[in-house]
ZAMARGU-4260 file (C-alpha; in steps of 0.2 Angstrom, whole numbers, plus 5000, padded with zeros to 4 digits):
<rodrens>
0) 5152/5010/4035 | 5153/5001/4019 | 5157/5004/4001 | 5151/4994/3986 | 5157/4987/3969
5) 5149/4974/3957 | 5157/4959/3949 | 5152/4948/3935 | 5141/4933/3940 | 5141/4917/3930
10) 5127/4905/3929 | 5130/4887/3934 | 5131/4881/3917 | 5139/4895/3907 | 5138/4914/3907
15) 5122/4924/3909 | 5118/4937/3895 | 5128/4953/3898 | 5119/4968/3904 | 5106/4959/3915
20) 5104/4959/3934 | 5109/4941/3934 | 5126/4946/3928 | 5131/4955/3944 | 5136/4950/3961
25) 5137/4966/3972 | 5150/4967/3985 | 5149/4978/4000 | 5165/4981/4010 | 5166/4986/4029
30) 5182/4992/4036 | 5192/4984/4050 | 5202/4996/4061 | 5216/4993/4074 | 5218/5001/4091
35) 5224/5017/4084 | 5208/5017/4072 | 5218/5014/4056 | 5211/5003/4043 | 5220/4986/4042
40) 5207/4977/4032 | 5190/4976/4024 | 5177/4962/4026 | 5169/4959/4009 | 5151/4955/4010
45) 5143/4947/3994 | 5126/4951/3988 | 5119/4940/3974 | 5104/4946/3964 | 5088/4942/3975
50) 5099/4940/3991 | 5101/4955/4001 | 5110/4947/4015 | 5128/4945/4016 | 5134/4928/4010
55) 5149/4921/4000 | 5140/4906/3994 | 5123/4898/3991 | 5120/4879/3994 | 5131/4874/3980
60) 5150/4874/3980 | 5149/4878/3961 | 5141/4895/3965 | 5155/4898/3978 | 5168/4895/3964
65) 5159/4907/3952 | 5159/4921/3966 | 5178/4918/3969 | 5182/4919/3951 | 5172/4935/3949
70) 5181/4942/3964 | 5198/4938/3955 | 5191/4946/3939 | 5189/4963/3948 | 5205/4961/3957
75) 5207/4961/3976 | 5218/4976/3975 | 5204/4987/3967 | 5193/4982/3982 | 5205/4983/3997
80) 5221/4991/3990 | 5236/4985/4001 | 5225/4980/4015 | 5219/4962/4020 | 5202/4956/4013
85) 5191/4946/4025 | 5181/4933/4016 | 5166/4924/4024 | 5168/4905/4021 | 5158/4890/4026
90) 5162/4872/4028 | 5154/4867/4011 | 5165/4881/4003 | 5181/4874/4010 | 5177/4856/4006
95) 5170/4860/3989 | 5182/4873/3981 | 5199/4865/3980 | 5212/4872/3978 | 5207/4890/3983
100) 5211/4902/3969 | 5215/4916/3982 | 5232/4924/3987 | 5235/4918/4005 | 5245/4933/4009
105) 5231/4945/4006 | 5215/4936/4012 | 5209/4931/4029 | 5196/4916/4028 | 5183/4920/4040
110) 5174/4904/4045 | 5156/4907/4048 | 5148/4902/4065 | 5137/4886/4067 | 5147/4875/4055
115) 5148/4857/4058 | 5165/4854/4066 | 5172/4837/4062 | 5188/4828/4057 | 5185/4832/4038
120) 5184/4851/4042 | 5199/4851/4054 | 5209/4842/4041 | 5205/4856/4028 | 5210/4869/4040
125) 5226/4861/4044 | 5230/4860/4026 | 5226/4878/4022 | 5235/4885/4037 | 5251/4875/4031
130) 5248/4883/4014 | 5249/4900/4022 | 5231/4905/4024 | 5225/4915/4039 | 5209/4910/4048
135) 5197/4920/4058 | 5182/4913/4068 | 5166/4923/4066 | 5154/4927/4080 | 5164/4915/4091
140) 5156/4907/4106 | 5166/4895/4117 | 5160/4877/4118 | 5167/4859/4117 | 5162/4859/4098
145) 5171/4876/4094 | 5187/4874/4105 | 5196/4863/4092 | 5195/4877/4079 | 5205/4889/4090
150) 5221/4878/4086 | 5220/4885/4068 | 5213/4902/4071 | 5224/4918/4072 | 5209/4930/4074
155) 5193/4928/4084 | 5179/4939/4080 | 5167/4943/4095 | 5150/4951/4093 | 5150/4963/4108
160) 5131/4965/4107 | 5128/4947/4111 | 5138/4947/4127 | 5134/4956/4143 | 5146/4968/4152
165) 5150/4954/4164 | 5153/4939/4153 | 5163/4948/4139 | 5179/4951/4150 | 5178/4933/4155
170) 5178/4927/4137 | 5192/4938/4133 | 5202/4932/4148 | 5199/4913/4143 | 5204/4916/4125
175) 5220/4925/4130 | 5224/4911/4142 | 5221/4898/4129 | 5230/4906/4114 | 5240/4922/4120
180) 5244/4926/4101 | 5226/4927/4096 | 5220/4944/4089 | 5203/4948/4096 | 5192/4957/4084
185) 5177/4966/4092 | 5162/4966/4080 | 5147/4978/4080 | 5156/4992/4090 | 5144/5006/4087
190) 5149/5019/4100 | 5165/5028/4106 | 5161/5021/4123 | 5160/5003/4116 | 5176/5006/4107
195) 5185/5012/4123 | 5178/4998/4133 | 5184/4984/4121 | 5201/4992/4118 | 5203/4992/4137
200) 5198/4974/4138 | 5212/4969/4126 | 5204/4969/4109 | 5216/4972/4095 | 5204/4975/4080
205) 5187/4983/4078 | 5173/4983/4066 | 5157/4993/4066 | 5150/5010/4066 | 5159/5017/4082
210) 5168/5030/4071 | 5153/5036/4062 | 5139/5037/4075 | 5137/5048/4090 | 5137/5042/4108
215) 5122/5036/4115 | 5126/5044/4132 | 5114/5057/4138 | 5121/5074/4136 | 5116/5091/4143
220) 5127/5102/4131 | 5134/5099/4114 | 5152/5093/4116 | 5166/5104/4109 | 5175/5090/4099
225) 5173/5093/4081 | 5162/5108/4082 | 5175/5121/4077 | 5178/5112/4061 | 5159/5110/4058
230) 5156/5128/4061 | 5169/5133/4048 | 5162/5120/4036 | 5144/5127/4038 | 5149/5145/4037
235) 5159/5142/4021 | 5144/5132/4014 | 5133/5147/4017 | 5141/5159/4006 | 5150/5161/3989
240) 5153/5180/3993 | 5172/5184/3989 | 5174/5195/4004 | 5165/5183/4016 | 5176/5168/4010
245) 5192/5179/4012 | 5187/5184/4030 | 5183/5166/4035 | 5199/5158/4028 | 5211/5172/4034
250) 5204/5169/4052 | 5212/5152/4052 | 5231/5152/4049 | 5231/5133/4045 | 5217/5135/4032
255) 5226/5149/4024 | 5242/5140/4023 | 5234/5125/4015 | 5225/5135/4003 | 5241/5143/3997
260) 5249/5126/3996 | 5235/5120/3986 | 5234/5135/3974 | 5253/5133/3970 | 5253/5114/3968
265) 5258/5106/3952 | 5241/5099/3950 | 5233/5116/3946 | 5248/5123/3936 | 5242/5141/3938
270) 5252/5153/3927 | 5260/5163/3942 | 5264/5159/3960 | 5249/5164/3972 | 5256/5174/3987
275) 5240/5178/3996 | 5222/5171/4000 | 5215/5186/3990 | 5225/5180/3975 | 5220/5162/3977
280) 5202/5167/3977 | 5204/5178/3962 | 5213/5164/3952 | 5203/5149/3958 | 5186/5156/3960
285) 5175/5157/3975 | 5166/5140/3972 | 5183/5130/3970 | 5190/5139/3985 | 5175/5136/3996
290) 5174/5117/3992 | 5193/5115/3996 | 5191/5125/4012 | 5177/5114/4018 | 5187/5099/4015
295) 5202/5106/4024 | 5190/5110/4039 | 5184/5092/4039 | 5201/5085/4038 | 5207/5096/4052
300) 5194/5090/4065 | 5202/5082/4080 | 5202/5063/4083 | 5194/5058/4066 | 5199/5041/4058
305) 5204/5043/4040 | 5191/5030/4035 | 5177/5042/4040 | 5186/5056/4031 | 5186/5045/4015
310) 5168/5040/4017 | 5163/5058/4019 | 5173/5064/4004 | 5167/5050/3993 | 5149/5053/3998
315) 5150/5071/3994 | 5158/5068/3977 | 5145/5054/3973 | 5131/5065/3978 | 5138/5079/3967
320) 5142/5068/3952 | 5125/5059/3952 | 5115/5076/3954 | 5121/5081/3936 | 5120/5099/3943
325) 5138/5104/3937 | 5150/5115/3946 | 5137/5129/3950 | 5129/5133/3967 | 5116/5119/3965
330) 5129/5106/3963 | 5139/5113/3978 | 5123/5110/3988 | 5124/5091/3984 | 5142/5091/3989
335) 5139/5100/4005 | 5126/5088/4011 | 5137/5073/4008 | 5151/5081/4017 | 5140/5087/4032
340) 5132/5070/4033 | 5146/5065/4046 | 5143/5080/4057 | 5135/5069/4071 | 5151/5058/4071
345) 5163/5073/4071 | 5153/5082/4086 | 5149/5065/4094 | 5131/5071/4096 | 5114/5068/4088
350) 5112/5077/4071 | 5098/5087/4077 | 5108/5094/4091 | 5123/5098/4080 | 5112/5107/4067
355) 5105/5119/4080 | 5123/5125/4082 | 5127/5127/4064 | 5121/5140/4051 | 5115/5128/4037
360) 5101/5132/4025 | 5084/5124/4028 | 5085/5112/4013 | 5102/5106/4019 | 5095/5104/4037
365) 5080/5094/4030 | 5091/5083/4020 | 5102/5079/4035 | 5088/5077/4047 | 5074/5068/4038
370) 5081/5064/4020 | 5068/5078/4014 | 5069/5086/3997 | 5080/5082/3982 | 5095/5084/3992
375) 5089/5071/4005 | 5083/5059/3992 | 5101/5059/3984 | 5110/5058/4001 | 5098/5043/4007
380) 5102/5033/3991 | 5120/5036/3991 | 5122/5032/4010 | 5112/5016/4007 | 5123/5011/3992
385) 5139/5014/4003 | 5134/5003/4016 | 5128/4989/4004 | 5110/4990/4007 | 5105/4988/3989
390) 5086/4986/3992 | 5086/5003/4001 | 5096/5010/3986 | 5085/5003/3973 | 5078/5020/3968
395) 5095/5027/3966 | 5100/5012/3955 | 5085/5014/3944 | 5088/5032/3941 | 5107/5031/3940
400) 5112/5014/3931 | 5130/5021/3932 | 5130/5022/3951 | 5143/5008/3953 | 5155/5017/3941
405) 5152/5034/3950 | 5155/5026/3966 | 5172/5019/3961 | 5177/5035/3954 | 5172/5045/3969
410) 5181/5033/3981 | 5197/5034/3971 | 5195/5053/3971 | 5192/5053/3990 | 5208/5043/3993
415) 5218/5054/3982 | 5211/5070/3990 | 5214/5065/4008 | 5232/5063/4004 | 5232/5081/3998
420) 5223/5088/4013 | 5232/5080/4028
</rodrens>
């Protein structure tokens, strides 16, 4: 699951004119998680105008330097916070951009697969490791040519979809025997079963959509995991009636307590202390309480990684902001669709099966299942933008030229909000 920012792009011989597409190099980021499914880093995937595949450079080292300079203009902290930034690099990049204008303590240089391995490359790797840089080997496959690279690597990334169930354990064992201190990072982990299998094999880090997609395993009944939270969210989304909201919230002691804590927080600065859910509804209003309660229900779901919660919150906020519908019922529908778009991950089941169990309106169901209607069009565009698929997000970008700014604000809001909810 990715999120996106854009950075200035300079032409080879000077700066392009501001305000044109040629000025921008978009960056998608994909989270990297540890064995406890906590975010430990983000891989930054660069998209230059006209190039919709992830690449740090083109054929010229000068362009690589421009992208790195642009990255520094934005700031690594804005992109990854306190986490590590994984940057794809090629042999040409390492030989052509010297010295590297990057902080070694915050980046992992991810050497792309299929590079020519010779004395010149190995010499540069040795020099950069001595300077404090950390190297990862991307899509690693063991061979006589790639074995010398293991001397300099601290992280090895393995595409689990390219290995059979039989040869993956063998590769893990060989790497562990060769370099016990290596961190093995499983790429393209797309289901909970794959995550559990890779963790059992000894992988220490994981990248992919396992935390955001349901199991592929055949199921005869919908699993209970996450359904309680989803039912509460759906029930809350279906009404703005004062009495209905009071009933739903007071049936959940944890939700009631969090609402009272929120109502009495310094952020709201209400003129008097709120002592009951009824008072909270009266002071804050039904729509505000409903939104907060839905977010609390989402955050209370069992076994959900924080990165998925941030993604859902940012998606909901971005859909709402770009809709321009304001704080009324229509605007709340956009927010709700964004929040419920992770329902399949929460329940670990296909979206169609989940929606059969939830009391959602027809327009929300159509948006979540098929991308239908205005709600669905917005959700489809925002989700494409989040994962860095700028071609699929083209309609959204044309209609909303401020989408990049809104995305940044929504992501920042989601990070702050999550701290208040948990």
